[in-house]
N, C-alpha and C positions, 0 to 999 in steps of 0.2 A: 504493500500499499504506499509505503513511503518514496519508493520509486516511481511509482504512479503520481504522486503528488509533486514529486520532484521533475518529472517529466511534464507535467502540466504547468508549473511555473516556468520552466524553460521555454515553453511554447508561448507563453505570454509576454514573456520577455524578447523572444523573437518577433513577435507581431509588432511590438512597438519599437525594435531597433531596427528592422528591416522597411524601409519605408516604402519598398515595391509592395510587400504582403500588406503593409498598413493601408496604402492608398487603394490596392485593388479589392480588399474585403471591405474596408469601412467607409470610404468615400466613393469608389466608382458605381456601387450598386444604387444608390441614390441620385447621383449625378446623372448617369446613364438613364435611368428610369424617367427623370423629368425631360431629358434632353430628346430622348426617343419619342416620349409621350408628346410631347409638344408639336412633334413633327406631323402625328396623326391626330392632333387635338380636334380639327375640323371633321375628321372621319371620312367625309365624302367630298367629292368634288361637286362644284356648281358653278354657274356660269360661264360654260366652257364656249369659248368664241367659234362661231360658225359664220359661213356666208351662203348667202341666196342668190341664185342666178335665175331670175324671173324673165323668160322670154314671152311669156303670155300677156303679163301687164293687167290682168283681168281683176275683177272684184274678188273673185274666188281665191285667185294666187296670193292676192295681199291678205286676205282674210287666214289661209294657210300660215303665211307669213307672221302674221301676229300671234297666231295660237302657238307656233314653234316658239317666239320670242317670250311669250308667258310661262314657258317652261322653267322650273327653278334649275334645272341641270344644265341649260344651255342659254347664250345669249348670242344673237345675231349680231355679228361685228359691222356688217355691210351689205347692201343690196348691189348687184353687179348688174350689167346688162349683155356682158361677156363671159364666158367660161374663162378666157384667157387673164381677164382683169383678176378673177376669184382665183385661180389656179397660182398667180403670182404671189397673193396673199397666203395660198396653201404652201408654197414651197418655201416660204420665208417664215414658215410657223407661226404666222400672225392669225390663223385660224386652224382648227383641227378636224374641219369638215365643211363641205359644200352640198347644199341642197339645190338640185336643178329642176325647175318647173318648167315643162316644155310648153311649146306654142299649141294653141287650142286645148290647154290645159282645161278651163272653164268648160268649154263648148262638148268637149268629148266627157268629161265627167258628168254634167248634167244631162247629157244623153245617155248615160250610163255604157257608153261604148268603150269605157277602159282608157286610162291615161298613166303613162309610166312616169314615175318621179325617180330620178336617179339622186343616190347619196354617194359621195366620195369621202371615205374616211381616212385618217392617218392612223393605222392600226400598229405603229410602233409602241403606241400608250392605249394598252387593251382596256383600261378603264374608261378612260374619256371616250373612246371610240364606241365603247359599250353604251354608256349613257348617252351620246348623241344619238345611236341607232335606235334605243329603246324609246326616247323622246319623240323623234320624228315619225315612227311607226305609231306611236299612240295616237299623235295629233291626225296622220293619215287614216287610221280606222274610225277615229270620230268623224272626221269630214265625210267619208265615205258612207259611214252609216247615215250621217244627217241627211246627205244628198238622196239616198234611197229611200228615206223615210219621206222626204218632201215629194218623191214621185210618186210615192203610194197615196200619200194623202191627196195629191193633185188628181187622183184617179178615184176619187171619193170612197178611200178606205179610211175607217176610223183610226183615229191618232194611236189608240193602244195596239191595236192589230198591225197597223203600220212600222211601229216600234218593233215588234216581234218578228215581221218579215225583213225589216230592215237589217236587223241584228239577231238571227235566230239561235246564234250561240253566243253566250255571254259568259266568257271565262270569268271566273271569282278566285283571285289568286290571296290566299292567306299565309302570311308568313310567320311561322311560328317561333323559330329561332332567328336571331338576328332581324328582327321584324323591320329595320329602317334599311336592310339589304345594303349595309356600306361595308367598306374594306377594311376600314380603321377598327370596328367593332371586332370583327373576325381576327384581324392580324394582331393587333396591339398586346391583347393579353398573353399570348405566346411569345411574344419578343420580350416582355417585362419578365417572364420566367425564364427565358433564355439568357437574359442578364445576369439573374442570380446564379444560373447554372454555371455560365461560363466565367462570373468573377470567383466563383467557389473553386473552380477546377484550376484556374491560375495560380489564385493566392495561395491555395491550400498546397498544390502542386509545387511550388516553390519551396515552400516548408519543408514538403517531404524531401525534394531534391538534397536541400541544405542537409538535412537530419541523415542521409545517407552517405554524403560526402564529407561532412564536418562534423556531423553530431555523434550521438551516443550510438546510432546504427552503422557507424562507419565499419565496424568490426563485427559483422553478422554472425560471425563463426562462434561468439561467446554466448549468445543468446539460445534459449529455447523458444520453440514457437509459440508457447504460452507469453513469455516474457516479451517477445518481439510484438506481439498483437496487444499487449498491454501499454507497451510505449507508443504505439500508433492510436490506440484508443484515446490516450491521454492528449496526444496532439490533436485529434480530430474531436476532441469535446467543446472546445471553445466554438469551432466552426459548426457544429451539429447546432449548439444553442443560439449562436449567432444568426445562422440562415434561417432557422425556423422562426427566429423573431423577424426576420425580414419578410418572410413569407407572409406572417401574419400582419404586418405591417402594411404589405403591399395591399393584401385582401380588404384591410379595414381603411386605408387612408387613400394609397395610389390609385386604386381601381375606382373608388366614388369620385375622386377629384377628375378623372378624366370620362365618369359617367359610364364606365364598362359594366356589364352585366356580371353580377355573381352571386350564384344561388347555391344551394346546399349548406347543409350544417357545417359550420367552421371548424368544430372539432373533427370532423371526417376529413375535411380539407388539411388539417394540420397534420393528421396521422398520416395520411398518403405523402404530404409534403416531407415529413420526417422520414419515412422510408425511401422517398425520392433521394433525399440528401443523403441518407446512409449508403445507397447504392452507389451513387455519383462519387462519394468519399473513396469509397472501397475500390473502385476502378482509377481512381487518380492516383491511389497509392501505388496500385499494380503498375499503371504505366510509367509515373513518374520515376520508378525505380530503375529504368532502364536510362536515364538521361544523367549526363555528367554535371550540367550546370544550370542554374535557374533561368539563366537568359535564355539557354536553348529550348527549355520547357516552354518559356513564354513565347518564344518566336514561332514555334510549331502550333500551339494553343490559338495565338492570335489569328491565324489564318483558317481555323476550324469551324469557327463559329456559322458562318453560312453554309458551307457543306453540310455540317450536322443538322443545321436547320432544314435544309432541303430534303435529307435521306430519312428525316424522322415520319415522313409520312401526312406532314400537317398541310404543306402547300401543294403536296404532289400523291397520289394514292401509292402506297407501296405495291398493290398489286400490279401496278402499270409499270414497275419498275424490273430492270434485268433481275433474273435470280441470285445472282451474286450480291447485289445491293439490298434486295429483299433480305437476305441472310443478314448482311452488316446492320439493316435498320433494326432488326428484331433483337439485336444484342445491345441496342443503345438503350440507357435507362429513359432517354427523353420520348422515345417511340411509345410505349403504353403509358407514361405519366401525362403527355400532351392529350393522349385520347381520354384517359380518365378525367383529367381536369375539365376538358371540353365537355364531357359529358355531365358532370356534376355542376358546372359553374354556369353553363349556358343551356343545356338541354335538360336540366332538372332532373337528372338520374337518380335513381336510388341504390344503394349498397350492392342489391342484385344484381342490377344494371352492369355495375363495373367490376365484378369478382373476376373476369379474365384478365383484365388490367391490373388488378390487386395481385392475383397469383405470376403474372407475367413479372413483377417488380420483385416479388419474394424469389422467384427462380433465379433471377439476375443476381440478387443480393447472395443466394446460395452458390451459385457458378463463381461469382466473384470471389467469395471466400475460399473455394478449393483451389482457385488459380493462384490466390495468394499463397496459399500453403505450398504450391509446388515452386513458385517463385522465391519463397524463404528457402527451402531445402537447397536449391540451385545457387543462391547467394551464399549460404552456409558452406556448401562445398568448395565453392570458388574461393572463400577466403581462408 
């Protein structure tokens, strides 16, 4: 017990003496949380600039332009009489889309002969192009439905029946989760958790590398596995407490600050967060033991954040990845945790709904412990 307390004291001294560990674990999580959060504070794009090329110059074409401009997602930057003028603005990125209303637009539409409205989109920005497409499509459906209804009314068909004939199928879309359908509410919660994960891995990993190269674990041959685990548990103690507190702080303060959805029992969230932290710490010890310097560890981990996020299955389905990447994704602690967190916080899942993710984390914890045991005996024989 005395050795464990000594290791605990040594780790506390190291945290405050090593400015890199101190900044990574105590300053970076809060700083990055509010920096990244501020980027997505608006959460959704609005007033996306577009151009309208009106070859018809009719009452109906002007009405369509007005309806498009009233959408909260898009804003008409200008009306042009030629496509060349609009394309000049498009190619200079002044507008993100062009709506082309053809000649005889009103005549053909009112006669129900059909008229083609072209939409040119800058698809390099899929969020903005998608919003433009949806806004324009909504206006076109509204206008076409209104024209058909007026046609039926002019033929002495009652208004209610005319409405049904004009739009015989009325889709009713009910967004259950992420009701506002914006990218910020989808992405930001996981980015905040990713900040906690990566600062923990980098900061604690630096401490582990230091311990193996300059600390009590420098000569592993003198240790039994029990003593080896004792030292590492003492080193981990502060980080487990600190990052469990961070998760609680994020859930109670940071998430509400950015108006992010957070459902589920806080105790269940903290239990799963504690399990996630434990698995991350275990794998950090395992992999950090292969590095010779803290700076080497930091350099490698600094470039791992985005790849680890992409392969976690949150931004792209794991099932759509190559088989080798699917295997890699399933050995990452973030893969089951992101899935479980999203189910609890957003989809209001119960414990029974997240059993698979919970078991997945437990299996990773067991596998990590066994691998660390193998790594210990390798280090012991080497020393």
